[in-house]
VMD Tcl script that draws the C-alpha trace (Angstrom):
set ca {
  {37.27 58.06 65.32}
  {36.69 59.12 61.57}
  {33.30 60.35 60.74}
  {31.35 57.84 58.42}
  {29.48 58.95 55.43}
  {25.93 58.87 55.47}
  {24.36 56.51 52.76}
  {23.10 58.20 49.84}
  {19.46 58.20 49.32}
  {19.64 59.30 45.57}
  {18.55 56.46 43.33}
  {21.02 55.29 40.59}
  {20.44 56.62 37.27}
  {18.98 54.12 34.83}
  {19.08 56.13 31.59}
  {16.56 58.52 30.15}
  {12.99 57.90 31.37}
  {10.61 56.21 28.82}
  {8.08 58.54 27.31}
  {4.58 57.98 28.71}
  {2.34 55.57 26.46}
  {-0.02 57.52 24.39}
  {-3.48 56.95 25.05}
  {-5.10 54.20 22.87}
  {-1.83 52.61 21.81}
  {-2.59 49.22 23.42}
  {-5.84 49.36 21.44}
  {-4.11 49.96 18.27}
  {-1.65 47.06 18.82}
  {-4.72 44.64 19.64}
  {-6.23 45.69 16.37}
  {-3.20 44.94 14.41}
  {-2.82 41.58 15.99}
  {-6.53 40.80 15.20}
  {-6.26 41.97 11.62}
  {-3.20 39.80 11.18}
  {-5.04 36.76 12.61}
  {-8.05 37.48 10.40}
  {-5.89 37.66 7.23}
  {-4.48 34.28 8.24}
  {-7.70 32.82 8.70}
  {-9.03 34.16 5.42}
  {-6.13 32.62 3.56}
  {-6.78 28.96 4.99}
  {-10.17 29.18 6.56}
  {-12.10 28.45 3.33}
  {-9.72 25.57 2.45}
  {-10.27 24.15 5.85}
  {-14.04 24.55 5.68}
  {-14.25 22.63 2.46}
  {-11.98 19.94 3.72}
  {-13.83 19.38 7.04}
  {-16.48 17.04 6.00}
  {-13.78 14.75 4.60}
  {-11.48 15.17 7.60}
  {-14.47 14.22 9.88}
  {-15.31 11.22 7.86}
  {-11.55 10.36 7.83}
  {-11.26 10.58 11.52}
  {-14.34 8.66 12.37}
  {-14.41 5.92 9.75}
  {-10.79 5.29 9.24}
  {-8.72 6.27 12.25}
  {-11.62 5.79 14.61}
  {-12.54 2.36 13.44}
  {-8.57 1.50 13.51}
  {-8.59 2.58 17.23}
  {-11.89 0.48 17.82}
  {-10.18 -2.47 16.28}
  {-7.05 -2.25 18.29}
  {-9.09 -1.99 21.33}
  {-11.07 -5.04 20.48}
  {-8.04 -7.06 19.85}
  {-6.91 -6.49 23.49}
  {-10.00 -7.88 25.05}
  {-11.32 -11.40 26.04}
  {-14.29 -11.44 23.42}
  {-14.29 -14.67 21.72}
  {-18.14 -15.15 21.32}
  {-21.34 -13.08 20.85}
  {-21.45 -12.32 24.73}
  {-19.97 -9.11 26.19}
  {-16.29 -8.68 26.71}
  {-14.91 -10.36 29.85}
  {-12.30 -7.71 30.10}
  {-8.63 -7.03 28.65}
  {-6.26 -9.70 28.17}
  {-3.33 -7.61 26.73}
  {-1.42 -9.09 23.92}
  {-2.58 -12.69 24.49}
  {-4.59 -12.70 21.46}
  {-1.74 -11.95 19.37}
  {0.52 -14.49 21.01}
  {-2.13 -17.23 20.53}
  {-2.11 -16.75 16.66}
  {1.28 -18.16 16.78}
  {1.27 -20.58 19.80}
  {-2.26 -22.08 20.27}
  {-4.04 -21.59 16.93}
  {-5.77 -24.67 15.80}
  {-3.70 -26.41 12.96}
  {-1.54 -23.52 12.93}
  {-3.94 -21.81 10.60}
  {-2.53 -18.41 10.97}
  {1.19 -19.34 10.44}
  {-0.24 -21.38 7.43}
  {-1.95 -18.28 6.14}
  {1.07 -16.42 6.32}
  {3.05 -18.87 4.40}
  {0.41 -18.90 1.64}
  {0.63 -15.02 1.56}
  {4.40 -15.29 1.30}
  {4.24 -17.56 -1.86}
  {1.45 -15.57 -3.36}
  {3.20 -12.24 -2.96}
  {6.57 -13.50 -4.32}
  {4.93 -14.89 -7.51}
  {2.55 -12.03 -7.97}
  {5.18 -9.29 -7.51}
  {7.78 -10.93 -9.68}
  {5.36 -11.95 -12.47}
  {3.42 -8.45 -12.55}
  {6.69 -6.50 -12.53}
  {8.36 -8.62 -15.16}
  {5.48 -8.87 -17.52}
  {4.82 -5.16 -17.22}
  {8.53 -4.32 -17.98}
  {8.56 -6.42 -20.92}
  {5.41 -4.99 -22.38}
  {6.61 -1.46 -21.67}
  {9.90 -2.30 -23.24}
  {8.15 -3.45 -26.42}
  {5.93 -0.36 -26.62}
  {8.76 1.98 -25.73}
  {10.83 0.60 -28.79}
  {7.98 1.91 -31.08}
  {5.34 -0.44 -32.60}
  {2.47 0.28 -34.83}
  {-1.16 0.58 -33.21}
  {0.73 1.19 -29.98}
  {-2.57 2.83 -28.51}
  {-4.43 -0.44 -29.33}
  {-1.92 -2.60 -27.65}
  {-1.72 -0.42 -24.58}
  {-5.53 -0.55 -24.33}
  {-5.43 -4.33 -24.59}
  {-2.81 -4.39 -21.74}
  {-4.59 -2.04 -19.53}
  {-8.11 -3.54 -20.10}
  {-7.87 -6.23 -17.39}
  {-7.80 -3.56 -14.84}
  {-11.26 -2.45 -15.73}
  {-12.64 -5.76 -14.68}
  {-13.38 -6.48 -11.20}
  {-11.62 -8.91 -9.01}
  {-14.79 -10.97 -8.48}
  {-15.62 -11.31 -12.15}
  {-11.92 -12.23 -13.06}
  {-11.95 -14.82 -10.25}
  {-15.16 -16.51 -11.85}
  {-13.60 -16.75 -15.25}
  {-10.29 -18.08 -14.00}
  {-11.87 -20.52 -11.71}
  {-13.31 -22.04 -14.88}
  {-9.93 -21.76 -16.80}
  {-8.00 -23.39 -13.88}
  {-10.49 -26.38 -13.71}
  {-8.71 -28.97 -11.69}
  {-10.13 -31.85 -13.55}
  {-7.56 -33.95 -15.65}
  {-7.95 -36.59 -18.46}
  {-11.61 -37.14 -19.53}
  {-12.71 -34.61 -16.88}
  {-10.17 -31.89 -18.12}
  {-11.65 -28.43 -18.48}
  {-10.45 -24.85 -19.11}
  {-6.68 -24.70 -19.63}
  {-6.14 -28.59 -18.95}
  {-8.69 -29.26 -21.90}
  {-6.51 -27.02 -24.12}
  {-3.38 -29.04 -23.12}
  {-5.21 -32.31 -23.71}
  {-6.46 -31.13 -27.16}
  {-2.97 -30.05 -28.09}
  {-1.58 -33.38 -27.09}
  {0.19 -31.83 -24.11}
  {-1.41 -33.96 -21.36}
  {1.79 -33.81 -19.46}
  {1.19 -30.26 -18.75}
  {-2.14 -30.75 -17.07}
  {-2.01 -30.08 -13.34}
  {-4.45 -29.50 -10.37}
  {-3.76 -25.75 -10.48}
  {-4.94 -23.96 -7.15}
  {-5.63 -27.50 -5.38}
  {-2.05 -28.66 -5.72}
  {-0.65 -29.05 -2.18}
  {2.65 -27.31 -2.75}
  {2.21 -24.89 -5.67}
  {-1.59 -24.01 -5.31}
  {-0.81 -20.49 -4.11}
  {1.58 -19.96 -7.09}
  {-1.27 -20.98 -9.46}
  {-3.58 -18.49 -7.50}
  {-1.26 -15.60 -8.28}
  {-1.88 -16.15 -12.17}
  {-5.27 -14.10 -12.22}
  {-3.69 -11.33 -10.13}
  {-0.66 -11.15 -12.59}
  {-2.93 -11.15 -15.66}
  {-5.04 -8.22 -14.00}
  {-2.35 -5.82 -12.80}
  {0.66 -6.43 -15.11}
  {-0.94 -3.87 -17.36}
  {-0.82 -1.39 -14.57}
  {2.90 -1.98 -14.20}
  {3.28 -1.54 -17.76}
  {1.70 1.84 -17.55}
  {4.20 2.85 -14.82}
  {7.15 1.54 -16.65}
  {6.05 3.14 -19.91}
  {5.68 6.55 -18.16}
  {9.12 5.93 -16.64}
  {10.60 5.28 -20.10}
  {8.86 8.36 -21.60}
  {10.19 10.58 -18.72}
  {13.78 9.96 -19.48}
  {15.35 12.95 -21.21}
  {15.93 12.07 -24.90}
  {19.48 14.00 -24.59}
  {20.69 10.87 -22.49}
  {19.71 8.41 -25.31}
  {21.37 10.79 -27.98}
  {24.56 11.04 -25.91}
  {24.89 7.36 -25.52}
  {24.23 6.51 -29.06}
  {26.92 9.18 -29.99}
  {29.50 7.47 -27.71}
  {28.89 4.24 -29.61}
  {26.88 2.15 -27.12}
  {25.04 -0.76 -28.30}
  {21.34 -1.29 -27.71}
  {22.08 -3.56 -24.88}
  {24.49 -1.20 -23.12}
  {22.09 1.55 -23.67}
  {19.35 -0.04 -21.76}
  {21.69 -1.76 -19.23}
  {23.76 1.34 -18.25}
  {21.55 4.43 -19.19}
  {17.76 3.71 -19.38}
  {17.29 0.87 -16.64}
  {19.14 2.86 -13.80}
  {16.66 5.72 -14.52}
  {13.69 3.40 -13.92}
  {14.85 2.53 -10.26}
  {12.16 4.98 -8.59}
  {9.44 3.46 -10.79}
  {10.53 -0.10 -10.02}
  {10.28 0.71 -6.29}
  {6.94 2.18 -6.65}
  {5.77 -0.94 -8.63}
  {7.14 -3.06 -5.74}
  {5.47 -1.19 -2.95}
  {2.12 -1.05 -4.93}
  {2.15 -4.74 -5.72}
  {3.28 -5.67 -2.25}
  {0.55 -4.05 -0.30}
  {-2.11 -5.09 -2.91}
  {-1.07 -8.64 -2.30}
  {-1.35 -8.41 1.48}
  {-4.92 -7.43 1.11}
  {-6.05 -9.72 -1.59}
  {-9.40 -11.20 -0.58}
  {-12.14 -11.06 -3.30}
  {-10.05 -12.68 -6.01}
  {-8.93 -15.65 -3.79}
  {-12.57 -16.12 -2.64}
  {-13.86 -15.99 -6.15}
  {-11.49 -18.68 -7.38}
  {-11.30 -21.10 -4.62}
  {-13.71 -19.99 -1.90}
  {-12.70 -20.59 1.75}
  {-10.32 -23.43 1.25}
  {-7.65 -24.13 3.88}
  {-5.17 -24.95 1.13}
  {-5.67 -21.22 -0.21}
  {-6.15 -19.57 2.89}
  {-4.40 -16.18 3.44}
  {-4.90 -13.79 6.47}
  {-7.51 -11.78 4.89}
  {-9.64 -14.73 4.17}
  {-8.89 -16.07 7.65}
  {-10.32 -12.79 9.32}
  {-13.41 -13.37 7.40}
  {-13.92 -16.96 8.44}
  {-13.11 -16.08 12.07}
  {-15.72 -13.47 12.14}
  {-18.35 -16.11 11.04}
  {-17.42 -17.88 14.32}
  {-18.17 -14.52 16.28}
  {-14.47 -14.59 17.55}
  {-14.26 -10.74 17.29}
  {-11.06 -10.55 19.32}
  {-9.21 -12.91 17.29}
  {-10.28 -11.44 14.03}
  {-9.27 -8.01 15.33}
  {-5.95 -9.31 16.28}
  {-5.36 -10.58 12.84}
  {-6.71 -7.20 11.13}
  {-4.11 -5.17 13.35}
  {-1.41 -7.60 12.34}
  {-2.13 -7.12 8.58}
  {-2.17 -3.29 9.27}
  {1.24 -3.39 10.84}
  {2.48 -5.64 7.90}
  {1.19 -3.11 5.29}
  {2.59 -0.17 7.37}
  {6.04 -1.75 7.30}
  {5.94 -1.81 3.63}
  {4.38 1.72 2.81}
  {5.60 3.99 5.81}
  {9.44 3.44 4.89}
  {8.48 4.17 1.17}
  {6.80 7.35 2.01}
  {9.60 8.61 4.21}
  {11.91 7.88 1.23}
  {9.77 9.83 -1.13}
  {9.37 12.89 1.19}
  {13.31 13.09 1.82}
  {13.91 12.56 -1.88}
  {11.56 15.57 -2.85}
  {13.19 17.81 -0.16}
  {16.49 17.05 -1.56}
  {15.56 17.85 -5.18}
}
mol new
graphics top color blue
foreach p $ca { graphics top sphere $p radius 0.5 }
foreach p [lrange $ca 0 end-1] q [lrange $ca 1 end] { graphics top cylinder $p $q radius 0.2 }
display resetview
C-alpha cells in the first residue's frame, strides 16, 4: 500500500495582509459624514424652516380636510345624529340611482351646458380681443384695461347686476336687456333668460363670459407677443397673405396658450357657485353640483354632500392632472 500524504495544515495565501487601522480613523470618517450632512442641512434647512408653516397649514386644511370628506362620504350619516357606520360606495351609487327627481344627474347636465357655452364664449371673445390688440390699435393700454376690468369685480357683485340685466319680464313688465329690446322695437328678441327651461344655463353663462373673457384675452395677447418676430418677417418675405400668416404661422404657436385657457376655464366652471347663486338663487332649473352640495348640507345630509364634493374633486382632477403631467413632460424635453 502506497503511503498517503498528510493533509497540509498551512492556510492558503490570500494576498498581502491589510495594514492595521490607525487609531482614530473611524472617528475621522464619522466626522466627515457628519460634516457632509451638516452642509446639506444648511443648504436646504432654512428653506424648509420658512416653508414649514405653509406646509403644516396645507397638510391640515387641504389634504386633511379632503381625507376627512372622503371618510365622511363612506359613512351612513344622513342627519344630525352620529354616524351609523360605513356603507362603502353606497352614497355614490345613490346619486345616480335613487336621488329624488334625479337632481344630481340634472345638475350634471346643467353643468355640461354651462361649461360648453362658457368655455367657447370666453375663449372666442378673448382670442378676438387679443387679435385686435395684437394688430396694433391706438390707446391699446386703455382697451386692455377695459377688457380686464371685469376681473376686478367679485362674482357676487357681478351676479347682482346681471340678475337685473337678465330680468325675465317681457312686454309691459320688461326690464334690463328685455326693456332695451322693447325700446328699440326688437320685442321678438325678448326672452326669459335663465328661467328658460331649455336654454337657461346657456344664459347663465353670459355673466361668466363677460367677467373672464378679459383674462383669456390677456393670455392670448401674451402668447402673440411671445412669438419671435423673425417668424413673421420670414413669412412675409415668402409672400404669405395676412390670413395665411395667422392660419399657418401664428395660430399654431398659440396651441399651448389655448390649452391653458381651456383647462383654466374648465375647472373654474366646475366650481361655479357664487355667480349662479347671485343671479338665480337656489333654483332647480339652474342647479349645478356646487349649488346642490350647499342645499344638501342645509338638510344635514352630510354623507351625501361629501359624496357630491368628492365627485366634483375627481372631475376637476381629471381635467387638471393630465394637463400638469403634460406640462412637466414638455418642460423636461425642452
